[in-house]
C-alpha positions, 0 to 999 in steps of 0.5 A: 517556473524553475524546474529545480525549485518546483521539483526540489520544493515538492519533494522537500515538503513531502519529506518534511510532512513524513517526518512530522506525521509518521508517529500519528498512525497506529499499528496495523494488524500485519505489522507485528506478524511481519516483524516477527517474520523478519526476525525469523529470516534474520536468525536463519541468515545469521545461523541462530536457528532454522525456524524459518523452514517450518514457519507459516510465513516462509513464503512471504517475500522477506527482503523488506522485512529483513531490511527493517530488522537491519535498521532496528539493529543498526540503530540499537532500537529495543523499545518497541514503541521506537521500533514501530515508529522507525518502521513507519518512517522507513515504510514512508521513505520507501513510498517516497522513493517510489513517488520520485521514480514515478516522477522520473518515469513520467518525465521521460515518457512525456519529456516534461518535468511538469507532467512528471511532477503532476503525476507524483502529486496525484500519487501522493494525493491518493488518500488511502495510498498515502495512509498505507504508506506509513504502516503497510509493510507488504502492499506499499513497498510492492507498489514502489518496487513496481514503479522502480522496476518499470522505470528500469524497464523503460531505460532498458527499452530506450537505451539497451545496455548490459548495465540496464539489463542488470539494473532491471534484473535487480529491480525485478528480483527485489520486487519478487522478493517483496511479494511473489506477484512481482513475477509479472515484471519479468513477464512484461520484460520478456514480452517487451524485449521480444517485441522490440529487439528480439535480443536473446542474449540480453534476455538470457542474461536478464533471466539468469540475473533475475533468478540468481538475485531472487534466490540470494534475497529469499532464504526460503529458496536456498535449499530448493529454489525451484520447488519452494518458488513453485510452492510460494506461487501456489500459495499466493494464487489461492491464499487460504484465509477465510475472512468475513468482509462487509462489501456494499452492505453484504457480508461476504467471505474472502474465499468466495468473493463476487467477481467485481470485488476489487473493481467495486472497491476501486470505484468507491475509494479513488477520487472521482476525478482520477476515475474520469481521467482514467476512462479518457486516458484508456480510450486515448491509449487504445485509439492513439499511438503507443510506445512500448512502455505504454503496452507494458503499463497496460499489461501491468494494470490489466493482467493482475486484475484479469488473473484475480477474476479468472482464478477467483483469488482470495482477497480481503481488506478492500483491494489493498493486495492490488495496490501495486497496479495503482501507479499503472492506473495513474499512468493511464489517467495522466495520459487522459489529462495530457490528451485532453490538454493537447486537444484544448491547446488552441483554446487558451480559455478552455485550457485554463479552465481545465487546469483550474478545475484539476488543481481545484480538485487536487486542493479539495482532495488535500483538504479532505486528507487533512480533515481525515488525518490520521484516518486517510485510510477510510477515504470514500468518494462520492460514488460510495453513497450516503457517507453517514451510512458507510458503516452499514455498507463497508468495513472501515478501520479493518486494520484497527489503527484507531485503537492507538487513539482509543487507548490514548483517550482512555489513558488521558481521561482515566488517571487511575492505576490498574486499568484493564482493557478488553480488545475485540481483536489483536490490533487492540493489544498491539497498539498498546505498544505505542503508549508511553511508559507511564500509561503502559504501566497503568493499562493492561490490554488483552483479548481475554481480560476478566472483568475489564474496566473498558472494552474497545472494538473497531467493529470489523465485519459488523454492520451495526454499532451497539450503543449500550455502555458506549463511553466514547467513539471516534468517528469518520464521516459520522460513522464510528470506526472505534468504540470505547465501552465503559463496563465498570469504574 
C-alpha cells in the first residue's frame, strides 16, 4: 500500500466527515459558560474592562477560548447559531490536529507509518472521544495538546537542540494554558531530561521559556504570576462542585466518590478490544525493553490516575476530566498489538487471523458509531451489562446534547405559534440557540416557564423515567436519553 495514498486518504476522509457532521451535535452544558469566559478574557486583553479578575472562571485556562473568540471576530459571526457551529468545527479541527500528531508520534516510535496510522484510527474509533471532539472545549483540546507536547518531547529526547527545547516549551505552556493539569508535561520533561542527558543548561532554558509563555498566554497571571498560579492549582486539585452522579446503580456525590470511579467508567466505556490489548501492552512494556519515551508515556498515564485516587479529587460526568490520559492508554494498547504481532510473525496464518480479528472489531466499532450518531457519547461496551437497563446504572446524556433534537422535534410536529417549553436544566435553554430563525420565533424555552405546553428533560441524576404525559422520547440502547412531555395543547 502506498504510504501517501493511505495516510492522505485517511486524513482527507476524516476531515470530510468533520465538515459534514459538525452541525449534528447539540450545545453541551459548558459551552455557553466557556464562551462567556473567552469573551471576558478577550475584553481584559483589549482593555475594555477588568471583570476577569473577579470572575469565578478566572482560573480556567483561557488560551483555547480566546482563540475561539478570535475566530468569531475574524469571521464576523453574530448569529449565535453560527457561532456555536463554528465552535464545533474549530473544536473538531483541534482534535484532528491531535490525531495527526498521534500518528507522527507512533510512526517515529516504531519507525512504521502503518503503526502510526493504525494508532490514529484507534483514536478516531473511540466513540465517546469522537463525539466530545465536537463540543467539549475543555477536555478534548487538552487531549490534543498533550499529544503534541509528547511529540515535541520525543523530538527533544531524540534530537536535542535549542529549537526543539523552545518548541517543547511552547507546547507545554499551551497545554498548561488550556488546563493547569498540563503541568504534568514539564514534570515529565524534567524527569526525562535528567535521566538521559542531565543537560542543566537546556533544562533551565526549557523551564524559563515554559514559565514565560504560560504567563503570556494566561492573563489572570499577569498581575501576580506565582500567587495566581498556585491558587489555580489549588482549585484544580479539589474543584468545589458537588454534583449527584449515577454510577453503577448508586447515586454518589462528586465530592465523595469511590476510589475506583474513573477506572470504573473507563472499564465500561472503552471498546473491549482496546482494554484487552492495553493489558497485553502493559505486561509487554513492564517486562520488555523500553525507550525513554515509553517511561514518559507511562508517567503521563498513571501519575494523574494515582493523583486523583490519592487526593480524592472531585470528578463528575464520567471520566471526561481524565480524557487527556487516553492517548497514553492507546500508546500502551498499541504496544500490545505490536508485541503480539511480532510474537506471531513466524506463523503467517496466526498473524492474518490476528489482523482480521482486529480490523473486524474496528469495523464493528465504526458501525456502532454510525448507528449511535449523533449520540456516540453514550457508547457503552459489553462489560456495562444489560444495555436495556443502562439508565438505571449510569448517567446517559448528562450534558443535555439531545435537547437539540428534542426541540427540533417539537418545532417539526407542532406548527402553532407561541409554544412555551419548560426545560429541566440549562442545556435545554442553550440548545434553543440552534433552532432556525422561524422556529426560534415560535418557541420560548426556559427553566422557569409558567404553564408550559411541553416539558423536556435529559433525566440527569435520575434512575427512573416517568411515562406520564410522555409525548416523545429519544432512545439509545432502548433507554430514554431525553423525554418530551406534552402538558397542554
